[in-house]
C-alpha positions as CSV (number, residue, x, y, z in Angstrom):
1,M,-45.6,-53.4,65.6
2,T,-44.2,-56.7,65.8
3,K,-44.2,-58.2,69.2
4,L,-40.7,-59.3,71.0
5,V,-39.6,-62.8,70.1
6,S,-39.7,-63.7,73.9
7,K,-43.4,-63.3,73.9
8,T,-44.0,-66.0,71.3
9,K,-45.4,-69.6,71.8
10,V,-42.4,-71.1,70.1
11,W,-40.1,-69.1,72.9
12,K,-42.0,-70.3,75.6
13,K,-41.8,-73.6,74.6
14,L,-38.0,-73.8,74.1
15,G,-37.7,-72.6,77.4
16,E,-39.9,-75.7,79.0
17,H,-37.5,-78.0,76.5
18,Y,-34.2,-76.0,78.0
19,K,-35.4,-77.5,81.2
20,H,-35.4,-81.0,80.1
21,I,-32.4,-80.7,78.4
22,K,-29.9,-78.8,80.6
23,D,-28.8,-80.9,82.7
24,V,-27.5,-83.8,80.2
25,K,-24.5,-85.0,79.2
26,M,-23.1,-84.7,75.9
27,R,-21.3,-87.8,76.9
28,E,-24.5,-89.8,77.4
29,M,-26.1,-88.8,74.3
30,F,-23.1,-89.9,72.1
31,E,-23.2,-93.1,74.3
32,Y,-26.7,-93.5,73.5
33,D,-26.9,-93.1,69.5
34,E,-24.0,-94.2,67.6
35,D,-25.4,-92.2,64.4
36,R,-25.2,-88.8,66.2
37,A,-22.4,-87.0,64.5
38,K,-23.9,-88.4,61.0
39,K,-27.1,-86.7,62.2
40,F,-25.5,-83.3,63.2
41,T,-22.9,-82.9,60.6
42,I,-23.4,-81.0,56.7
43,Q,-21.1,-80.8,54.3
44,L,-21.1,-78.3,51.5
45,E,-18.3,-78.9,48.9
46,N,-15.3,-78.9,50.8
47,L,-16.7,-77.4,53.8
48,M,-18.0,-79.2,56.5
49,L,-19.8,-78.3,59.8
50,D,-19.9,-81.0,62.5
51,Y,-22.4,-79.6,65.1
52,S,-22.8,-82.7,67.2
53,K,-20.9,-81.3,70.1
54,N,-23.6,-79.2,71.3
55,R,-26.3,-79.3,73.8
56,I,-29.2,-80.0,71.4
57,N,-31.0,-83.1,70.3
58,E,-33.5,-83.6,67.5
59,R,-36.3,-81.7,69.1
60,T,-34.2,-79.1,70.2
61,M,-33.5,-78.3,66.6
62,K,-37.2,-78.6,65.6
63,H,-38.4,-76.4,68.1
64,L,-35.2,-73.7,66.9
65,F,-36.5,-74.4,63.3
66,R,-39.7,-73.7,64.0
67,L,-38.7,-70.6,65.8
68,A,-36.7,-69.3,62.4
69,R,-40.0,-69.8,60.4
70,D,-42.2,-67.9,62.8
71,C,-39.6,-65.1,62.9
72,Q,-40.3,-65.1,59.1
73,L,-36.6,-65.9,58.4
74,E,-37.3,-67.7,54.9
75,E,-39.1,-64.1,53.8
76,M,-36.3,-61.9,55.2
77,I,-33.3,-63.7,53.2
78,K,-35.3,-63.6,50.0
79,A,-35.8,-59.5,50.8
80,M,-32.0,-59.2,51.2
81,F,-31.4,-61.2,48.1
82,R,-33.9,-58.8,46.3
83,G,-32.4,-55.5,47.0
84,D,-35.3,-54.4,49.6
85,K,-34.4,-52.0,52.1
86,I,-34.2,-54.2,55.4
87,N,-31.4,-51.8,56.7
88,T,-34.6,-49.7,58.3
89,T,-32.9,-47.1,59.9
90,E,-30.8,-45.7,57.2
91,K,-33.3,-46.9,54.4
92,R,-31.1,-48.9,52.7
93,A,-30.4,-52.3,51.1
94,V,-28.1,-54.5,52.3
95,L,-26.4,-56.0,48.9
96,H,-23.1,-57.2,49.9
97,V,-24.5,-60.6,47.9
98,A,-24.6,-58.4,44.9
99,L,-21.1,-57.9,45.0
100,R,-20.2,-61.8,44.6
101,N,-23.3,-62.5,42.5
102,R,-21.1,-64.8,40.0
103,A,-24.1,-65.4,38.0
104,N,-24.7,-61.7,37.6
105,T,-28.3,-61.9,37.2
106,P,-30.0,-58.4,37.7
107,I,-30.3,-56.8,41.4
108,M,-32.3,-54.2,41.7
109,V,-32.5,-50.9,43.8
110,D,-34.7,-48.2,43.7
111,G,-35.8,-49.8,40.1
112,K,-31.9,-49.9,38.9
113,D,-29.6,-52.9,37.9
114,V,-26.8,-52.2,40.3
115,M,-25.0,-54.9,38.5
116,P,-23.7,-53.2,35.6
117,Q,-21.6,-50.6,38.0
118,I,-20.2,-53.4,40.1
119,N,-18.7,-55.1,37.1
120,E,-17.5,-51.9,35.9
121,V,-15.5,-51.2,39.0
122,F,-14.3,-54.8,39.2
123,A,-12.7,-54.3,35.9
124,K,-11.1,-51.0,36.8
125,M,-9.4,-52.8,40.0
126,R,-8.4,-55.6,37.5
127,D,-6.9,-53.1,35.3
128,F,-5.4,-51.0,38.1
129,S,-3.9,-54.2,39.8
130,E,-2.3,-55.9,36.8
131,A,-0.8,-52.4,35.7
132,V,0.9,-52.6,39.2
133,R,1.6,-55.9,39.9
134,L,3.5,-55.8,35.9
135,G,5.3,-52.8,36.7
136,K,3.0,-50.7,34.1
137,F,1.7,-48.3,36.7
138,K,4.8,-46.7,38.1
139,G,5.9,-44.8,41.1
140,H,7.0,-40.7,40.5
141,T,10.7,-41.6,39.8
142,G,9.5,-44.4,37.7
143,K,10.5,-47.6,39.9
144,K,7.9,-50.3,40.2
145,L,5.5,-49.9,43.3
146,T,6.0,-52.9,45.9
147,N,4.9,-51.3,49.1
148,I,0.9,-51.5,49.6
149,V,-0.6,-49.2,52.4
150,N,-4.2,-49.3,53.1
151,I,-5.0,-46.5,55.2
152,G,-8.6,-47.2,56.6
153,I,-10.6,-48.2,59.8
154,G,-12.9,-50.6,60.7
155,G,-14.7,-52.4,58.0
156,S,-11.8,-50.1,55.8
157,D,-9.1,-52.2,57.7
158,L,-10.1,-55.4,59.2
159,G,-11.3,-57.1,56.1
160,P,-8.7,-56.4,54.0
161,V,-6.1,-57.2,57.0
162,M,-7.4,-60.6,57.6
163,A,-8.2,-61.4,54.0
164,C,-4.5,-60.3,53.5
165,E,-3.0,-62.6,56.0
166,A,-5.3,-65.3,54.9
167,L,-4.1,-65.5,51.5
168,K,-0.3,-64.6,52.1
169,K,0.8,-68.0,50.4
170,Y,-0.7,-66.4,47.2
171,W,1.1,-62.8,47.6
172,A,3.4,-61.7,44.2
173,K,6.4,-62.4,45.8
174,D,8.1,-58.8,45.1
175,M,5.5,-57.1,46.8
176,K,4.7,-56.2,50.3
177,C,1.5,-55.2,52.0
178,Y,1.2,-52.8,55.1
179,F,-1.8,-51.4,56.9
180,I,-2.5,-48.2,59.0
181,S,-5.8,-47.5,61.0
182,N,-5.2,-46.5,64.4
183,I,-5.1,-43.0,65.0
184,D,-2.2,-43.5,67.7
185,G,0.7,-42.0,65.7
186,T,3.2,-45.1,66.6
187,A,1.0,-46.9,64.1
188,C,1.6,-44.6,61.3
189,A,5.4,-44.0,62.4
190,E,6.2,-47.9,62.9
191,V,4.7,-48.6,59.0
192,L,6.6,-45.5,57.5
193,N,9.8,-46.6,59.1
194,N,10.0,-49.5,57.0
195,L,9.1,-48.0,53.2
196,D,10.6,-46.3,50.7
197,P,8.8,-43.5,49.3
198,E,9.7,-44.5,45.6
199,T,8.2,-47.7,45.9
200,T,5.0,-47.2,47.5
201,L,1.7,-47.1,47.1
202,F,-1.0,-45.7,49.3
203,I,-4.7,-46.8,49.6
204,V,-7.0,-44.2,51.2
205,S,-10.5,-45.9,52.1
206,S,-13.1,-43.6,53.1
207,K,-16.3,-43.4,51.9
208,T,-16.7,-39.8,52.6
209,F,-13.1,-39.1,52.7
210,T,-13.5,-37.3,56.1
211,T,-13.4,-40.2,58.5
212,I,-10.8,-38.6,61.1
213,E,-8.8,-41.2,62.1
214,T,-8.5,-42.2,58.3
215,M,-8.0,-38.6,56.9
216,T,-5.1,-37.8,59.7
217,N,-3.4,-40.9,58.8
218,A,-3.5,-40.3,55.1
219,R,-2.4,-36.5,55.5
220,T,0.7,-37.8,57.5
221,C,1.5,-40.1,54.9
222,R,1.0,-37.5,52.1
223,K,3.3,-35.2,53.9
224,W,6.1,-38.1,54.4
225,L,5.9,-38.7,50.6
226,V,5.8,-34.8,49.6
227,D,8.7,-34.3,51.8
228,A,10.7,-36.8,50.0
229,L,9.6,-36.4,46.5
230,G,7.8,-33.4,46.1
231,E,4.0,-32.5,45.7
232,H,3.8,-33.7,42.0
233,A,4.0,-37.3,43.5
234,V,1.1,-37.5,45.0
235,A,-0.9,-38.5,41.8
236,K,1.5,-41.5,41.4
237,H,1.7,-42.7,44.6
238,F,-2.1,-42.6,46.3
239,V,-5.1,-44.2,45.4
240,A,-8.4,-43.7,46.9
241,V,-11.7,-45.8,47.8
242,S,-14.2,-43.5,48.1
243,T,-17.6,-41.6,46.8
244,N,-16.5,-38.0,47.2
245,T,-14.7,-37.0,44.1
246,K,-14.1,-33.2,45.2
247,E,-12.4,-34.4,48.3
248,V,-10.2,-36.8,46.4
249,S,-9.1,-34.6,44.0
250,K,-8.3,-32.1,46.6
251,F,-6.1,-34.1,48.1
252,G,-4.1,-34.4,45.2
253,I,-5.3,-38.0,44.0
254,N,-6.3,-38.2,40.2
255,P,-10.2,-39.0,39.7
256,E,-9.6,-41.5,37.4
257,N,-7.7,-43.6,40.3
258,M,-10.6,-43.4,42.5
259,F,-12.3,-46.6,43.2
260,E,-16.3,-46.3,43.9
261,F,-18.4,-48.6,46.3
262,W,-22.1,-47.9,47.6
263,D,-24.5,-46.9,50.2
264,F,-26.1,-50.7,49.8
265,V,-22.6,-52.2,51.3
266,G,-21.7,-51.6,55.2
267,G,-18.5,-50.6,55.8
268,R,-17.9,-54.4,57.6
269,Y,-19.5,-56.0,54.6
270,S,-16.9,-54.5,52.3
271,M,-13.9,-56.8,51.9
272,W,-15.6,-57.9,48.9
273,S,-15.7,-54.5,46.9
274,A,-13.2,-51.9,46.2
275,I,-12.3,-51.5,49.9
276,G,-10.2,-55.1,48.8
277,L,-8.3,-53.2,46.2
278,S,-5.2,-53.9,48.5
279,L,-6.1,-57.8,48.5
280,A,-6.7,-57.6,44.5
281,L,-2.9,-55.8,44.0
282,M,-1.5,-58.2,46.3
283,V,-3.0,-62.0,45.3
284,G,-4.0,-60.9,42.0
285,M,-7.6,-60.2,40.7
286,D,-8.2,-63.9,39.7
287,N,-7.9,-64.9,43.0
288,F,-9.6,-62.3,44.5
289,E,-12.5,-63.3,42.4
290,K,-11.8,-66.9,43.4
291,M,-12.9,-65.7,46.8
292,L,-16.2,-64.0,45.4
293,D,-16.8,-67.4,43.8
294,G,-16.5,-69.2,47.3
295,A,-18.6,-66.3,48.9
296,Y,-21.3,-66.6,46.1
297,A,-21.4,-70.8,46.7
298,M,-22.0,-69.9,50.3
299,D,-24.9,-67.4,49.2
300,K,-26.8,-70.0,46.9
301,H,-26.7,-72.2,49.8
302,F,-27.8,-70.2,52.2
303,A,-30.7,-68.9,50.0
304,E,-31.7,-71.9,48.1
305,T,-31.3,-74.8,51.2
306,D,-34.0,-75.3,53.5
307,L,-33.3,-74.1,56.9
308,E,-32.7,-77.9,58.3
309,H,-29.8,-78.6,56.3
310,N,-28.8,-74.3,56.1
311,I,-25.2,-74.1,57.6
312,P,-25.3,-70.6,58.5
313,V,-28.8,-71.0,59.9
314,I,-27.8,-73.7,61.8
315,L,-25.0,-71.9,63.6
316,A,-27.1,-69.2,64.2
317,L,-29.9,-71.0,65.9
318,I,-27.6,-72.8,68.3
319,G,-26.0,-69.3,69.2
320,I,-29.6,-68.4,69.9
321,W,-30.0,-71.6,72.2
322,Y,-27.0,-70.6,74.6
323,N,-27.5,-66.9,74.2
324,N,-31.4,-66.8,75.2
325,F,-31.9,-70.2,76.9
326,F,-28.6,-71.3,78.7
327,G,-27.6,-67.6,79.4
328,I,-24.5,-67.9,77.6
329,K,-23.6,-64.3,76.4
330,R,-20.1,-65.0,75.0
331,Y,-18.3,-67.5,72.3
332,G,-15.0,-68.2,71.1
333,V,-13.8,-68.7,67.2
334,I,-10.3,-70.2,67.1
335,P,-8.8,-71.0,64.1
336,Y,-6.4,-73.9,63.9
337,D,-4.2,-72.4,61.0
338,Q,-1.8,-69.4,61.6
339,Y,-2.9,-67.8,58.2
340,L,-6.4,-67.0,59.8
341,Q,-4.9,-65.4,63.2
342,Y,-7.0,-62.1,62.1
343,L,-10.6,-63.8,61.4
344,P,-11.3,-63.8,65.7
345,A,-10.8,-59.7,65.2
346,Y,-12.6,-59.3,61.8
347,L,-15.6,-61.5,63.4
348,Q,-15.8,-59.1,66.4
349,Q,-16.7,-56.3,64.1
350,L,-18.9,-58.1,62.0
351,D,-21.0,-59.8,65.0
352,M,-20.7,-57.2,67.7
353,E,-21.1,-54.1,65.6
354,S,-23.8,-55.9,63.8
355,N,-25.8,-57.0,66.8
356,G,-25.2,-55.4,69.8
357,K,-28.0,-53.3,69.5
358,F,-30.9,-53.2,72.4
359,V,-33.7,-51.4,70.5
360,T,-36.0,-53.6,67.9
361,K,-36.7,-52.6,64.7
362,D,-40.0,-51.4,65.8
363,G,-38.4,-48.9,68.5
364,E,-39.2,-51.4,71.3
365,V,-36.4,-51.9,74.1
366,V,-35.6,-55.6,74.1
367,N,-36.0,-57.6,77.2
368,Y,-33.4,-60.6,76.1
369,S,-30.0,-61.0,75.5
370,T,-29.0,-59.7,71.8
371,G,-25.1,-59.6,70.4
372,P,-23.0,-61.7,72.2
373,V,-19.3,-61.0,73.4
374,L,-17.0,-62.8,70.8
375,F,-13.2,-63.2,71.3
376,G,-10.4,-65.8,69.7
377,G,-6.9,-66.4,68.5
378,A,-4.8,-68.5,66.4
379,G,-4.8,-72.3,67.5
380,T,-2.7,-73.8,69.3
381,N,-1.4,-70.4,71.1
382,V,-4.5,-69.5,73.1
383,Q,-4.8,-72.9,74.6
384,H,-1.7,-71.6,76.6
385,S,-3.5,-68.2,77.3
386,F,-7.3,-68.7,77.9
387,F,-8.3,-72.3,77.4
388,Q,-7.7,-73.0,81.4
389,L,-10.5,-71.1,81.8
390,I,-12.6,-72.7,78.9
391,H,-12.1,-76.2,80.1
392,Q,-12.4,-75.7,83.8
393,G,-13.4,-71.9,84.8
394,T,-17.5,-71.4,86.1
395,D,-18.4,-69.8,82.7
396,I,-19.1,-72.2,79.8
397,V,-18.0,-70.8,76.8
398,P,-19.1,-72.5,73.1
399,V,-16.6,-72.4,70.7
400,D,-16.1,-72.7,67.0
401,F,-13.1,-74.5,65.7
402,I,-12.0,-74.2,62.5
403,I,-9.2,-76.3,60.7
404,P,-7.9,-77.0,57.1
405,A,-7.5,-81.2,56.7
406,I,-4.2,-79.8,54.1
407,S,-1.5,-77.1,55.6
408,H,-0.2,-74.6,52.8
409,N,3.5,-75.4,54.8
410,E,3.9,-79.6,55.1
411,I,6.8,-79.2,57.5
412,G,7.8,-82.3,59.5
413,D,4.8,-83.3,61.9
414,H,3.5,-80.0,62.3
415,H,0.2,-80.0,60.9
416,E,-0.4,-83.6,62.1
417,I,0.5,-82.4,65.7
418,L,-2.1,-79.3,65.1
419,V,-5.0,-81.4,64.0
420,A,-4.5,-83.9,67.0
421,N,-4.8,-81.0,69.3
422,V,-8.0,-79.1,67.8
423,L,-9.8,-82.8,67.6
424,A,-8.6,-83.4,71.5
425,Q,-9.9,-80.0,72.2
426,G,-13.4,-80.7,70.9
427,E,-13.5,-84.3,72.6
428,A,-12.0,-83.2,76.0
429,L,-14.6,-80.1,76.2
430,M,-17.6,-82.8,75.7
431,K,-16.7,-85.3,77.7
432,G,-14.5,-84.1,80.4
433,K,-13.1,-86.3,83.3
434,T,-15.1,-87.1,85.9
435,V,-13.5,-87.4,89.6
436,K,-13.5,-90.8,89.6
437,E,-11.5,-90.8,86.2
438,A,-9.2,-88.3,87.7
439,A,-8.3,-90.4,90.6
440,Q,-7.8,-93.4,88.6
441,G,-5.3,-91.4,86.0
442,L,-3.6,-90.5,89.5
443,T,-3.3,-94.1,90.7
444,K,-2.1,-95.1,87.6
445,A,0.4,-92.4,87.5
446,G,1.9,-93.9,91.0
447,K,0.2,-91.3,93.3
448,S,0.1,-92.1,96.6
449,K,-3.7,-92.4,98.4
450,E,-3.0,-89.0,99.8
451,E,-2.1,-87.7,96.7
452,V,-4.7,-89.0,95.1
453,K,-7.4,-87.7,97.4
454,E,-5.8,-83.8,97.4
455,L,-5.1,-83.7,93.7
456,K,-8.6,-85.8,92.4
457,Y,-10.5,-82.4,91.9
458,F,-7.9,-80.8,90.6
459,K,-7.6,-82.7,87.7
460,S,-11.3,-83.2,87.1
461,F,-12.9,-81.5,84.6
462,S,-16.7,-80.7,84.0
463,G,-17.0,-81.5,80.2
464,N,-20.4,-81.1,78.7
465,R,-19.1,-78.0,77.2
466,P,-20.1,-77.1,73.4
467,S,-18.1,-76.9,70.0
468,N,-18.6,-76.7,66.4
469,T,-16.0,-77.9,64.1
470,I,-15.7,-76.0,61.0
471,L,-13.5,-78.4,58.8
472,V,-12.1,-77.1,55.2
473,K,-9.5,-78.9,52.8
474,K,-7.4,-76.3,52.4
475,V,-7.4,-71.8,53.3
476,D,-7.0,-71.1,49.6
477,P,-9.4,-68.4,48.3
478,Y,-12.4,-70.0,47.4
479,T,-12.9,-71.5,51.1
480,L,-12.0,-68.0,52.2
481,G,-14.7,-66.8,51.0
482,M,-17.1,-69.5,52.0
483,L,-16.1,-68.9,55.4
484,V,-16.6,-65.3,56.0
485,A,-19.7,-65.8,53.8
486,M,-21.1,-68.4,56.5
487,Y,-20.3,-65.6,59.3
488,E,-22.2,-63.1,57.6
489,H,-25.3,-65.1,57.1
490,K,-25.3,-66.3,60.7
491,V,-25.2,-62.9,61.7
492,F,-28.1,-61.9,59.8
493,V,-30.2,-64.7,60.6
494,Q,-29.5,-63.7,64.5
495,G,-30.5,-60.5,63.8
496,V,-33.3,-61.4,61.9
497,I,-34.9,-64.0,65.3
498,W,-34.2,-61.0,67.6
499,N,-35.9,-58.3,65.4
500,I,-33.2,-56.0,65.3
501,N,-31.3,-54.1,62.5
502,S,-28.1,-55.7,62.1
503,Y,-26.8,-52.9,59.5
504,D,-26.4,-49.7,61.6
505,Q,-23.9,-48.6,63.8
506,M,-25.4,-45.8,66.2
507,G,-23.2,-47.0,68.7
508,V,-20.0,-46.2,67.1
509,E,-20.6,-42.5,66.3
510,L,-21.2,-41.2,70.3
511,G,-17.7,-41.5,71.6
512,K,-16.5,-40.0,68.0
513,Q,-19.0,-36.9,68.2
514,M,-17.6,-36.2,71.9
515,A,-13.9,-36.4,71.0
516,L,-14.7,-33.8,68.5
517,N,-15.6,-31.6,71.7
518,I,-12.5,-32.3,73.5
519,L,-10.0,-32.1,70.9
520,P,-9.8,-28.6,70.7
521,E,-9.3,-28.2,74.6
522,L,-6.4,-30.5,74.4
523,Q,-5.3,-28.3,71.7
524,G,-5.5,-25.1,73.5
525,N,-8.0,-23.4,71.4
526,A,-11.7,-23.8,73.6
527,E,-12.1,-23.4,77.0
528,G,-15.0,-23.7,79.4
529,V,-16.6,-26.7,77.8
530,S,-18.9,-28.4,80.3
531,H,-17.7,-31.9,81.4
532,D,-18.2,-33.8,84.3
533,S,-15.8,-33.7,87.3
534,S,-13.6,-36.8,86.0
535,T,-13.1,-36.1,82.2
536,A,-12.7,-32.2,83.0
537,N,-9.9,-33.2,85.8
538,L,-7.9,-35.7,83.2
539,I,-7.9,-32.8,80.7
540,A,-6.6,-30.8,83.0
541,S,-4.0,-33.4,84.5
542,I,-2.9,-34.4,80.5
543,K,-2.6,-30.4,79.9
544,K,-0.4,-30.0,83.1
545,M,2.2,-33.0,82.0
546,R,2.8,-31.7,78.8
547,K,3.8,-28.6,80.1
């Protein structure tokens, strides 16, 4: 059995090092070392990571790289790319990297090269998406399908919706895209209210074709279509991303319009697969493959670059440093680009569903913090919501700022103001403002001595609050692929160090299973099921309100 990472020598050394550095000010670090930014900046093509505004020095990073090596990180990276079954609880390979293996080199699972089947599905996606975009694959009444509706949940929704929004500038001009995921009937109704049945194509994304939320929404959409166009219209207006041919056919979907994906691709890592069909339809398969190209570039960087210059590894280790030694169990991701507004929500699932675990791969309960809480939103909007807490709150929140140098919409001074804001936020969090500086500013503004004395503490900022700045040239398909793959690998690295399985999601299941027990009671088909008094009373109260 592998011992807990917290019991290793290097973990203890990091704890000792923390005591020496915890009170050091980053402002002083920059003043002391004029080359600090250069030392702690890495560039990969048109993506640059500046991690100099962190509470680290060269010794910190040396200890962290030693920690990674002691946890056999390099061996685990090779194991993933090799197709080893690193998803230990489900005994599966973890091969989202195979989906963007643009070199097309063989990747073996159980003695079989998986690349031919991946290429076959991509070829099928290309043929279908081009047929729809060109109007060759038409709806039941002969009209072009211009409204694409993706029905899924979790990884079958969050990845496609994030990517479609991020690449909105590349959408076909005559097409629109919608997403239905929430079981709340409002989500379904609001989308259907916008649609014309004759021009709508539904994509039902469910590996098993049994996911209750997805299939409930799919059946509602099916009824809406059939009521308008008749039963025979289903085959022309529904396609499936699934592995369950029997259920897909039973639904009325032509099996030829079923797109496969595999057990070695986890849901939250599946946007690179046929789960991304909605994206391929909206931006075209050429742009979809450019996104794969960008992810592949990050994969090669991650697999082939030494740890000291490896962007996902560095991000992961800094996260470990704050989570496990500073006791900071949260971080923010703030993209200063409207097209990336759904990236934080996507990363929430990627990070918290992957590493929100309390048991190691060996079945031992951990005695250290694992997956942090992630939140975020688009800058500059969030500057006017939770940034007050980030600057002056009692809790420190490390932040990843993401900013493109070039906007897709260069309107007046908009982008210059946006860039000025993100750079200022990073500098302000790092520097802060001392009470003395606050007093000087108030005096300069013409405040009286009494006003200065009263306001100087309110106007001061402790600073020393960390951030990374991730600068890209432009948010295009290639760059999006790089960004998402970067965060995927970051999460993988942290899972390796914490010795947890980042690729199962047992915690998602319990509440869903219990809901299946409660559902018949709400529908009046069951009585006498045992619950705690609170749940029993709530069920009774809901029934009473409905009467």
